[in-house]
N, C-alpha and C positions, 0 to 999 in steps of 0.2 A: 299684877296680882302676885302675892307671895307664893313661892313654889310649893310649899307644903299645903297651903290652902287648895291649890289646884289639884295636887295629888290626892288629898283626902276627900275632896268633894266632887271629883269627876266621876260620878256614878251614872248608871243608865237613866236617862230622862226621856221617857217615851210619850209623855203627854205634853204636847207643845202647841203653840199658837200658829196660825197660818201665815203670820207675817214673814215676808221674804228676808233672806239673809243678804245684806248689802255686799256688792262685789268686792269692796275693799276689805271686808271681813273675810270673805271667801279666799281672797288672795293671801291674806296673812295665815289663814289656816293651812292652805296648801303649801305655802313656802316653808312653814314649819315642818310639814310632813316630809318634804324631800331633804331636809337637813338631818333626818334620823340616821342611825347607824345602818350600814348596808354591807352585808357579807362580801369581802373582797372588793368593796366599793363598786360592785357590779351594777347596782341600781336597777335590778331587773324587775322594775315595777311600772305600772301604768295606773293612772287614776282618772275616773270618768265621773264628772258631776252631772246630775240630772235635775233640772227644774222645769222641764217641759211637761205640761199636764198630760198630753197625749201619750208620751212615753211612760209616765208613771201609771197611767190607767192601764196600759198593756202589761206592765210588770206586776201590778197588784194581784190579779187572780193567781198568778204563778206563786207569789209569796204566800198567799192565803192557803193555797193547796199544799204547799210545802210544810207549813206549820201544822196543818191538819194531819198530814201524814206522820209528822214527828210525834204528835200526841196520840195518834192511833197506834203507833208502833213503839219506838224506843222509850217514850215517856208514859206509855199507857199505865204500866204498873205503878209508877211513882205517883201519877195523878190519882189513881184509885186509892192508894194508901193515904194520900193527903186528904182526900175527901172523907175516907172512913174515919180517920183520926181527928178530923177538924183542924188540920194543920194550916192555920190561917196564913202564916207567912209564906208557905209554899204555894198556897192557892192564890195569894196576891201576886206572886211572881208570874204565875201562869196567866192570871187575868191581865197583867200588864203586858205580857208577851202577845196575848190575843188582841189587846188594844192596838199594838203596833201593826199587827196583820190587818185588822179591820180598817185602819186609817193609813195604810201604806201609801196610798195615792195622795194623801192630804199633807204629808210632810213637805215643807217648802223646799227642802234640798236633800238629795240623796247622793252619797258617795259610794262608788263601786271601785274596789281595789283589786287589781289584777297582778299576777305574778307568774313567772316561769323559772324553772330550775331552782325552785325554792320550796321543796316538799315539806320542810319543817315549819315554814312560815317565819323563820327566824329573822328575815329581813323585812317582810311586808308588814308584820304586825307592830314592830316598833314605830314604823312610819305612820300607821293608822292611829296608834296611841298618841303620837305627837300631834296629829291633827285634832284629836279629841281634846287634848290638853289645851291647845291653842284656842279651840272653840270655847272651852270653859273660861278662858281668860277674857273672852268677848261676851260672856253671858249666854252663850249658845249651848243648849243641851244636846247630847248625842246618845245613840244606842247602837252598839255593834251587834250584828247578827250574821251567822254563816248558813242559815237554813236554806236560803234561795239557791246557793251554789251546790248544796248537798243534793237537792232534789230536782232542780230545774236550771242548772248552770248553763247547759247548752242552749236552751230556749232563751234564757235571759241574755246571753251573749249575742245571740242572733238579733234580738230586738235592739240591743245596744250597738250593733254594727261592729263587733269585735272580729278582727280578721281570723279566718279559719286556718288551721294547719300551721300556726305560728307558735304553738305551745303555750298560749296564754290560758290561764285558769282564773276563775273568779274566786278570790280568797274570802272576801266578806263584803257586806254592805253596811253602811253607817247612815243613820237618819240624823238630820240636823233640824233644830228649831228652838225658838225661845220658849223656855218651860212655862207651863201654867202653874206649877207648884214651886216649892222652895228648894234651894240647895241644901244638902245635908251630908253627914258622914254615914256611909252605909254600914249597917250592923254586920259584923263578921265574927267568926270564932277567934278567940285570942291567939296571937301569933305563937305563943309558947305551946299551944295545943297542936299546932300543925308544922312546927319546925323542930329540927334536931341538930345535934352537933357531932361531927366525926363519925358516928355510927347511927344507923336507923333506930329510932326509939329512944336514943339517949337525950337527956335534957339539953335544951339549947343554951341554958345559962342565964336566962332572964325571963321576966314575966311582964305582961302588959294587959291587964284585965280590961282597961278602958282605952279608947283612942288617945294617942299621945299628942294630938293636935286638936284644937278647936272645941266646938260645942259637942254635947253628947250625941251618940249615935241615934239616928232616927230611922223609922220604918220607911 
């Protein structure tokens, strides 16, 4: 797959089929992950793949509670504003996030990424993104979420058998599955509206009102 196609179309794909991800595809995905940049080449990461239904069933209620807490707290006001204004794009994002929670145990493959001595995430997230790009190359959709670690990290790590007292932290969870929908370029604010040059607020020096690769942006 063309590099730019992968970069432009690796969007969150939360609605997927139950079909299992072949082991050879998983191997390619994870091998790509460990080739990502690592601060000081420390490689202070661990990755745990979960496809055991019993494990997923134990984790699902924790994730669902975590998302409910998020929307009852931090995102409560945003949700109320979106509902009051009929902001369908924001409501669709929330609906998609709720779909992930409702079907957490149905995803054929989950990836849990752990890190230690990496408070910024500067090493773990490039590796996770590489995994997502590699998955895109094989037609596998992904969605990254940090909600579980924010609210139920300790409980999740206990279920997953993560050693205690070793400094490991759950950085994020990624769902994997073959999408039921089509790939597309995610709609975003134009780069010149969110980028500056030399000083904050100064024009970046170029404009791009539409995506510079591929087909038009899709919802």
